[in-house]
C-alpha positions in Angstrom: 117.8 84.4 61.3 119.9 81.9 59.4 117.9 79.4 57.3 118.2 75.7 57.9 119.2 73.4 55.1 118.5 69.7 54.9 121.3 67.5 53.7 120.8 63.8 53.1 124.0 61.9 52.1 124.3 58.3 51.1 121.3 57.2 53.2 120.7 53.5 53.0 118.2 51.1 54.7 118.0 47.4 54.1 115.2 45.1 55.2 116.4 41.5 54.7 117.1 41.2 51.0 115.4 44.4 50.1 117.3 47.7 49.8 114.4 50.0 50.7 116.6 53.1 50.4 119.8 52.8 48.5 122.6 55.5 48.7 120.1 58.4 48.7 121.6 61.9 48.5 119.8 65.2 48.1 119.3 68.6 49.7 116.4 70.9 50.6 117.3 74.6 50.8 115.9 77.5 53.0 113.4 79.7 51.2 112.3 76.9 48.9 109.8 74.1 48.8 111.2 70.8 47.8 109.0 68.0 46.5 110.1 64.5 47.3 108.3 62.3 44.8 108.1 58.6 43.8 105.7 55.7 43.3 104.4 53.6 46.2 107.2 51.6 47.8 109.9 53.8 46.3 111.4 54.6 49.7 109.9 58.1 50.4 108.4 57.4 53.8 111.4 55.4 55.0 113.7 58.2 54.0 111.7 60.8 55.8 111.6 58.6 58.9 115.3 58.2 58.9 115.6 62.0 58.5 113.5 62.4 61.6 115.3 59.7 63.7 112.3 57.3 63.6 114.2 54.7 61.7 117.9 54.0 62.1 119.8 54.0 58.8 122.3 51.2 57.9 124.5 53.8 56.2 124.6 57.5 55.4 123.5 60.6 57.2 120.6 63.0 57.4 121.3 66.5 58.8 119.7 69.8 59.6 122.5 72.4 59.2 124.9 69.7 60.1 123.0 68.1 63.0 121.0 64.9 63.2 117.5 65.4 64.4 118.2 63.7 67.7 121.0 66.2 68.4 119.0 69.3 67.9 118.8 71.2 71.2 115.0 71.8 70.8 113.9 69.6 68.0 110.2 70.6 67.7 111.2 74.3 67.7 113.5 73.6 64.8 111.6 71.0 62.7 107.9 70.5 62.4 106.9 67.1 61.0 103.8 65.3 59.9 104.4 61.6 59.1 101.5 60.0 60.9 97.9 61.0 61.3 97.3 58.5 64.1 99.1 60.5 66.8 95.9 62.1 68.3 93.8 59.9 70.6 90.3 59.6 69.2 88.7 60.4 72.6 90.5 63.8 72.9 89.7 67.1 71.3 92.0 69.0 69.0 92.5 71.6 71.6 93.3 69.1 74.3 95.7 67.3 72.0 97.5 70.6 71.2 97.7 71.6 74.8 99.3 68.2 75.6 101.9 68.5 72.8 102.6 72.1 73.7 103.4 71.1 77.2 105.5 68.1 76.1 107.5 70.3 73.8 108.0 73.2 76.3 106.1 75.6 74.0 104.0 78.5 75.3 100.3 77.6 76.0 99.4 80.6 73.9 100.6 78.8 70.8 97.6 76.5 71.0 95.1 79.2 70.1 97.5 80.6 67.5 97.9 77.3 65.6 94.2 76.6 65.7 93.6 79.9 64.0 96.5 79.5 61.5 95.3 76.1 60.3 91.6 77.0 60.3 90.4 74.4 62.7 88.5 76.8 65.0 85.2 75.3 64.0 86.0 71.8 65.3 88.8 72.3 67.8 86.5 71.2 70.7 85.1 68.1 69.0 86.5 64.7 69.6 89.2 63.6 67.1 87.5 60.2 66.6 84.9 61.9 64.5 87.3 63.8 62.2 87.6 63.4 58.5 91.0 62.7 57.0 91.2 66.3 55.9 90.4 67.6 59.5 93.1 65.2 60.9 95.6 66.6 58.3 95.0 70.2 59.6 95.3 69.0 63.2 98.6 67.3 62.4 99.9 70.4 60.8 98.8 72.5 63.7 100.7 70.1 66.0 103.8 70.5 63.8 103.6 74.3 64.1 103.4 74.5 67.9 107.2 75.2 68.2 107.3 77.8 65.4 109.7 75.6 63.5 112.1 76.8 60.8 111.7 73.6 58.8 108.6 71.6 57.8 108.8 67.9 56.8 105.4 66.7 55.6 104.5 63.3 54.3 101.4 63.5 51.9 100.1 66.7 53.5 97.3 67.2 50.9 95.8 63.7 51.5 92.1 64.1 52.4 91.9 67.8 51.8 89.2 69.3 49.7 90.1 71.7 46.8 89.8 74.7 49.1 92.0 73.0 51.6 94.6 72.2 49.0 94.7 75.8 47.8 95.0 77.0 51.4 97.9 74.6 52.1 99.7 75.7 48.9 99.5 79.3 50.0 100.5 78.6 53.5 103.6 76.7 52.5 104.5 79.4 50.0 104.4 82.0 52.7 106.3 79.7 55.1 109.1 79.3 52.6 109.1 83.0 51.6 110.0 83.8 55.2 113.3 82.0 54.6 112.2 78.7 56.0 112.6 75.2 54.5 109.8 72.9 53.3 110.2 69.2 52.3 107.0 67.5 51.2 106.2 64.1 49.7 103.1 63.8 47.6 101.3 61.8 45.0 99.3 64.8 43.7 101.7 65.7 40.9 99.5 68.4 39.4 99.3 70.2 42.7 103.0 69.7 43.4 103.8 71.4 40.1 102.0 74.5 41.3 103.6 74.4 44.8 107.3 73.4 44.7 110.6 75.0 43.6 112.7 71.9 43.5 112.0 68.2 42.8 113.7 65.0 44.0 112.4 61.8 42.3 113.1 58.5 44.0 112.4 55.2 42.3 113.2 51.7 43.6 115.0 53.2 46.6 117.4 55.3 44.6 117.4 59.0 43.5 116.4 59.0 39.8 116.5 62.8 39.3 116.9 66.0 41.4 116.9 69.6 40.4 114.8 72.8 40.0 111.2 72.3 38.8 112.0 74.8 36.0 114.4 72.2 34.5 111.6 69.6 34.5 109.2 71.9 32.6 111.8 73.8 30.4 110.9 71.7 27.4 107.2 72.2 27.8 106.5 69.0 29.6 104.7 68.5 32.8 105.9 67.1 36.1 103.5 64.2 35.7 105.0 63.3 32.3 108.6 63.5 33.7 107.6 61.4 36.7 106.0 58.7 34.5 109.0 58.7 32.1 111.5 58.2 34.9 109.6 55.7 37.0 108.3 53.6 34.1 111.3 53.8 31.8 114.1 54.8 34.1 115.3 57.8 32.0 114.4 61.4 31.6 113.1 62.0 28.0 
């Protein structure tokens, strides 16, 4: 099975006088985890939403092996995405939510039990979502993204709300996912965790790409990802 690369080229989004995303270009490769990092308001979420067809760009393209998300023949079987934890109705259970989304996506009903086990939500799958913690909702959102057995994961702050054991579990899961030749693009504020998880780094600041390359280049001089991040976002240059 051929891997699916993400290519973002010249992506731009303007809101009034604000260039929220300005000529953003980067890639995420199969078999690798790419960390998409930046301070609050840097343009991360807007970029991911344009990649997933949720926001229309003013210029540029975002493609999965040359195709826009809307043009993929079976989008949820190609790309699994988590950008919003509010998707599940609070009165439904995780199992009910997953059954609905499996049917909507045309995925086998058997996938519901499989993703419940994969994401470790067995213990609360039949409880109403309205009583879930943020970490529980994160696992449910990931389970939903996995229903179509996607070859790409696009995750916005997937560690938010997870306890330490959950963070380690997510790290190992994403490692295994990428090791199978699949593609992972994640945004995160947890820089220490990202340094243990990713292969490549894309830093965005003030809507523009400030640095992109392998994590090994960031840490080659003995520095940490956090130090590099602060150097770029606070001073605008890689020391």
